[in-house]
C-alpha positions as CSV (number, residue, x, y, z in Angstrom):
1,M,-9.1,4.0,-0.6
2,E,-7.9,3.2,-4.1
3,S,-5.3,0.7,-3.0
4,F,-4.9,-1.6,0.0
5,L,-1.4,-3.1,0.2
6,N,0.1,-1.9,3.5
7,V,-1.1,-1.0,7.0
8,Q,-0.9,2.7,6.2
9,D,-3.5,2.4,3.5
10,L,-6.2,1.6,6.1
11,G,-5.8,4.9,8.0
12,D,-6.0,5.1,11.8
13,L,-5.4,1.6,13.1
14,Q,-7.3,2.0,16.3
15,S,-10.4,3.2,14.4
16,A,-10.1,0.2,12.1
17,L,-10.0,-2.2,15.1
18,A,-13.1,-0.5,16.5
19,E,-14.8,-1.1,13.2
20,A,-13.8,-4.7,13.3
21,R,-15.4,-5.1,16.8
22,E,-18.5,-3.3,15.5
23,I,-18.8,-5.6,12.4
24,K,-18.2,-8.7,14.4
25,Q,-21.3,-7.8,16.4
26,D,-23.4,-7.3,13.2
27,R,-21.7,-8.6,10.0
28,F,-24.6,-7.3,7.8
29,K,-24.8,-3.8,9.3
30,Y,-23.5,-2.3,6.0
31,V,-25.2,-4.7,3.6
32,E,-26.6,-1.8,1.6
33,M,-23.2,-0.3,0.8
34,G,-22.4,-2.8,-1.9
35,K,-25.8,-2.9,-3.6
36,N,-25.4,-3.1,-7.4
37,K,-21.6,-3.2,-7.0
38,T,-19.4,-6.0,-8.3
39,I,-16.1,-7.3,-6.9
40,L,-13.7,-9.4,-9.0
41,L,-11.4,-11.7,-7.1
42,V,-8.4,-12.8,-9.3
43,F,-6.4,-15.8,-8.1
44,F,-3.1,-16.6,-9.7
45,N,-2.4,-19.0,-6.8
46,N,-4.3,-21.5,-4.6
47,S,-6.4,-20.3,-1.8
48,L,-8.8,-21.6,0.9
49,R,-9.2,-19.0,3.7
50,T,-8.6,-16.0,1.4
51,R,-11.1,-17.1,-1.2
52,L,-13.9,-18.0,1.2
53,S,-13.4,-15.2,3.7
54,T,-13.2,-12.5,1.0
55,Q,-16.3,-13.8,-0.8
56,K,-18.2,-13.9,2.5
57,A,-17.0,-10.3,3.3
58,A,-18.2,-9.0,0.0
59,Q,-21.6,-10.7,0.5
60,N,-21.8,-9.2,4.0
61,L,-21.7,-5.8,2.2
62,G,-24.3,-6.8,-0.4
63,M,-21.9,-7.1,-3.4
64,N,-22.0,-9.2,-6.4
65,V,-19.0,-11.5,-6.5
66,I,-17.0,-12.8,-9.5
67,V,-14.1,-15.2,-8.9
68,L,-11.5,-15.8,-11.5
69,D,-9.0,-18.6,-11.1
70,V,-6.4,-17.7,-13.7
71,N,-4.9,-21.2,-13.7
72,A,-8.1,-23.1,-14.1
73,G,-10.2,-22.1,-17.1
74,A,-8.7,-18.8,-18.1
75,W,-6.2,-18.2,-20.9
76,K,-2.6,-18.4,-19.6
77,L,-1.4,-14.8,-19.1
78,E,1.8,-13.3,-20.1
79,T,3.0,-10.7,-17.6
80,G,6.3,-9.6,-19.2
81,H,6.7,-6.5,-21.4
82,G,8.3,-6.5,-24.8
83,V,8.2,-10.3,-25.2
84,I,7.4,-12.3,-28.3
85,M,4.4,-14.4,-27.3
86,D,5.3,-17.6,-29.1
87,G,4.9,-19.9,-26.1
88,D,2.0,-21.3,-24.2
89,K,0.6,-18.0,-23.1
90,S,-2.2,-16.7,-25.3
91,E,-3.2,-13.4,-23.7
92,H,-1.2,-10.5,-22.3
93,I,-2.1,-9.2,-18.9
94,L,-2.2,-5.6,-20.3
95,E,-5.2,-6.5,-22.4
96,A,-6.7,-8.8,-19.8
97,I,-6.7,-6.2,-17.0
98,P,-8.9,-3.5,-18.7
99,V,-11.3,-6.3,-19.9
100,M,-11.6,-7.6,-16.3
101,A,-12.1,-4.0,-15.0
102,S,-15.0,-3.5,-17.4
103,Y,-17.0,-6.1,-15.5
104,C,-16.5,-4.9,-12.0
105,D,-16.1,-2.0,-9.5
106,I,-13.3,-3.4,-7.2
107,I,-10.5,-5.9,-7.9
108,G,-8.7,-8.2,-5.5
109,I,-5.4,-9.8,-6.5
110,R,-3.7,-12.9,-5.2
111,S,-0.3,-13.5,-6.8
112,F,2.7,-15.1,-5.0
113,A,6.4,-14.3,-5.3
114,G,8.3,-16.2,-8.0
115,L,11.3,-16.3,-5.7
116,A,13.7,-16.0,-8.6
117,D,14.1,-12.3,-9.1
118,R,14.0,-10.2,-6.0
119,Q,13.7,-6.9,-7.7
120,Y,10.7,-8.1,-9.7
121,D,9.0,-9.6,-6.6
122,Y,9.7,-6.6,-4.3
123,S,8.5,-4.1,-7.0
124,E,5.0,-5.8,-6.8
125,T,4.9,-5.8,-10.6
126,I,1.6,-7.7,-11.1
127,Y,-0.2,-5.7,-8.4
128,H,0.9,-2.4,-9.8
129,Q,-0.1,-3.4,-13.3
130,F,-3.6,-4.0,-12.1
131,L,-3.6,-0.7,-10.2
132,K,-2.3,1.2,-13.3
133,Y,-4.3,-0.4,-16.1
134,S,-7.6,-1.2,-14.4
135,G,-8.7,2.2,-13.3
136,K,-10.5,0.5,-10.4
137,P,-9.6,0.2,-6.7
138,V,-7.3,-2.7,-6.1
139,F,-6.6,-4.6,-2.9
140,A,-4.1,-7.3,-2.0
141,M,-5.3,-10.9,-1.2
142,E,-1.6,-11.7,-0.8
143,T,1.1,-10.5,-3.2
144,A,4.8,-11.2,-3.7
145,T,5.8,-9.4,-0.5
146,V,2.7,-8.8,1.7
147,H,-0.5,-10.3,3.0
148,P,-2.3,-7.4,4.7
149,L,-5.7,-9.1,5.1
150,Q,-4.1,-11.9,7.1
151,A,-2.0,-9.5,9.2
152,F,-5.1,-7.4,10.0
153,A,-6.9,-10.6,11.1
154,D,-3.9,-11.5,13.2
155,L,-4.0,-8.2,14.9
156,I,-7.8,-8.4,15.5
157,T,-7.2,-11.8,17.1
158,I,-4.4,-10.5,19.4
159,E,-6.6,-7.6,20.5
160,E,-9.3,-10.1,21.4
161,Y,-7.1,-12.5,23.4
162,K,-4.5,-10.2,25.0
163,T,-4.4,-10.1,28.8
164,T,-2.0,-7.2,29.1
165,P,-2.1,-3.7,27.5
166,R,1.2,-4.2,25.6
167,P,1.7,-8.0,24.9
168,K,5.0,-9.5,23.9
169,V,4.5,-11.0,20.4
170,V,7.1,-13.3,18.9
171,L,7.4,-14.0,15.2
172,T,9.4,-17.2,14.8
173,W,10.8,-18.9,11.7
174,A,10.1,-22.7,11.5
175,P,11.4,-25.4,9.1
176,H,9.7,-26.3,5.9
177,P,10.6,-28.7,3.0
178,K,9.9,-26.1,0.3
179,P,11.0,-22.5,-0.2
180,L,8.1,-20.1,0.8
181,P,7.6,-16.4,0.2
182,Q,8.1,-13.7,2.8
183,A,4.6,-12.1,2.4
184,V,3.1,-13.3,5.6
185,P,6.0,-12.6,7.9
186,D,6.6,-9.2,6.2
187,S,3.0,-8.1,6.7
188,F,2.8,-9.5,10.3
189,A,6.0,-7.5,11.2
190,Q,4.7,-4.4,9.6
191,W,1.3,-4.5,11.3
192,M,2.7,-5.4,14.7
193,N,5.1,-2.4,14.4
194,A,2.1,-0.2,13.8
195,A,0.2,-1.7,16.8
196,D,0.9,-1.4,20.5
197,V,2.9,-4.6,21.0
198,D,6.4,-5.6,21.9
199,L,7.6,-7.4,18.8
200,V,10.5,-9.9,18.7
201,I,11.5,-11.7,15.5
202,T,13.6,-14.9,15.8
203,H,15.1,-16.9,13.0
204,P,18.4,-18.5,12.0
205,A,21.1,-16.2,10.6
206,G,20.6,-15.4,6.9
207,Y,16.8,-15.2,7.1
208,E,16.7,-11.5,8.0
209,L,13.5,-9.9,6.6
210,D,13.6,-6.6,4.8
211,P,14.1,-3.7,7.4
212,K,11.2,-1.8,5.8
213,F,8.9,-4.4,7.3
214,T,10.7,-5.2,10.5
215,G,11.3,-1.6,11.6
216,D,12.4,-1.4,15.2
217,A,11.5,-5.0,16.1
218,H,14.1,-6.8,18.2
219,I,15.8,-9.5,16.3
220,E,16.9,-12.5,18.4
221,Y,18.7,-15.5,16.9
222,N,18.2,-17.7,20.0
223,Q,14.7,-19.0,19.6
224,L,14.3,-20.2,23.2
225,K,15.4,-16.8,24.5
226,A,13.0,-15.0,22.2
227,F,10.1,-17.1,23.6
228,E,10.7,-16.2,27.2
229,D,7.6,-14.5,28.7
230,A,5.9,-14.2,25.3
231,D,2.2,-13.7,25.2
232,F,1.7,-14.7,21.6
233,I,3.8,-17.0,19.3
234,Y,3.3,-16.6,15.6
235,A,5.1,-19.3,13.6
236,K,5.8,-19.2,9.9
237,N,8.4,-20.4,7.5
238,W,10.0,-18.1,4.9
239,S,12.9,-18.6,2.4
240,C,15.9,-16.4,2.3
241,P,14.7,-12.8,1.8
242,G,18.0,-11.8,0.1
243,V,18.9,-9.0,2.6
244,T,22.0,-10.6,4.0
245,Y,22.7,-12.9,1.1
246,P,21.3,-11.3,-2.1
247,E,22.6,-14.2,-4.3
248,K,20.5,-16.7,-2.2
249,Y,17.2,-14.9,-2.5
250,G,14.3,-17.4,-2.4
251,Q,16.4,-20.3,-1.3
252,I,16.4,-22.6,1.7
253,L,19.7,-22.0,3.5
254,H,19.9,-25.3,5.4
255,D,18.6,-28.9,5.0
256,Y,15.4,-28.7,6.9
257,H,16.3,-32.0,8.6
258,T,19.0,-30.2,10.5
259,M,16.7,-27.4,11.6
260,M,13.9,-29.4,13.4
261,D,14.8,-27.8,16.7
262,W,13.0,-24.7,15.4
263,T,9.7,-26.6,15.2
264,V,7.4,-25.0,17.8
265,S,6.8,-27.6,20.5
266,S,5.9,-27.8,24.2
267,R,9.6,-27.3,24.9
268,Q,9.5,-23.7,23.6
269,M,6.0,-22.9,24.7
270,A,6.9,-23.8,28.3
271,V,9.1,-20.7,28.7
272,T,6.3,-18.3,27.4
273,N,3.8,-16.5,29.6
274,H,1.1,-19.1,28.9
275,G,1.6,-18.0,25.3
276,R,-1.0,-18.4,22.6
277,F,0.0,-20.1,19.4
278,M,-0.8,-18.5,16.0
279,H,-0.3,-19.5,12.4
280,C,-2.0,-18.3,9.2
281,L,-2.7,-21.8,7.9
282,P,-2.3,-24.1,6.1
283,V,0.3,-25.5,8.4
284,R,2.5,-28.6,8.1
285,R,2.2,-30.4,11.4
286,G,5.5,-31.9,12.6
287,M,7.4,-29.3,10.7
288,I,6.1,-25.9,11.8
289,V,4.4,-27.0,15.0
290,T,3.7,-30.2,16.9
291,D,0.3,-31.7,17.2
292,E,0.4,-31.1,21.0
293,V,0.8,-27.3,20.5
294,I,-1.7,-26.7,17.7
295,E,-4.3,-28.9,19.3
296,S,-3.9,-27.3,22.8
297,P,-6.4,-24.8,24.3
298,D,-3.8,-22.1,23.7
299,S,-4.0,-22.5,20.0
300,L,-5.7,-19.6,18.2
301,V,-5.4,-20.8,14.6
302,I,-9.2,-21.3,14.1
303,P,-10.4,-18.0,15.6
304,E,-7.6,-16.3,13.7
305,A,-8.8,-17.8,10.4
306,A,-12.4,-16.9,11.3
307,N,-11.3,-13.2,11.7
308,R,-10.2,-13.2,8.0
309,E,-13.9,-12.5,7.2
310,I,-13.9,-9.5,9.6
311,S,-10.7,-8.0,8.3
312,A,-11.8,-8.3,4.7
313,T,-15.2,-6.7,5.6
314,V,-13.6,-3.7,7.2
315,V,-11.2,-3.2,4.2
316,L,-14.0,-3.6,1.6
317,R,-16.2,-1.2,3.5
318,H,-13.4,1.4,3.3
319,I,-13.0,0.9,-0.4
320,L,-16.8,1.1,-1.0
321,A,-17.0,4.3,1.0
322,A,-14.6,5.9,-1.5
323,L,-16.3,4.9,-4.7
């Protein structure tokens, strides 16, 4: 596996889930695979779970780990082509990438959407630059449009806690004071479509995700109706994806004060089938979800976060096997 960006890159999903169960029983079973191999984790954006879980996964596999925080200690990188570098950016990414690659065997990239240019974001420009100029396997630790390590961990969690063979899973938009990328909901929808679940997506009009991610999911604009008999509720905010309103890409379409009815509370959870609450974290309490819901026994946010180590270990094992 030279690139891990989408669910298809992992191969057979049921086999990957079986690997996840195996690794969770013995996290160091494949510790010899990464001996004398080095992984470079490049962060253009802040991280807690992704940084810690991916480092731990690499160590589970016996790898050397280098972490580069581009915004804290490295030269500021120019990513545009054909520019005159007379500003505050001292190094071009096209020189930086092959230099980084000379020190490692695998590269992980975390780089968020700019939310200003949809074509630039949805082309995954930075990710594909690393893939093209490094000559090394590259995997996504969240990019402009996807967060596959998170979505894989979400699926592992659902598999562990489901009580019916084909659970109803609801992805719900929730209010937030700042415009956020669509990477987490994009990947969650993509991975749920590839899994054996009944996926419903609910959000206000104008927040329609790209159909290449939502696939055949049922779109329901009435949140309470969407929640009916749901087994899992996955809450996440995202800004306008620019599908219905291209000119509003990356924007918040409503004053969040007017959208607080979308905050996941006991009112919505009451119509579910004893639904389990999920969120990728970090989460803004009182905006995305109430304290009562996230602190309830039906909240899965902590085991979900813990499974990030497992999803990353499976993915890195696949990459190492192909070296």
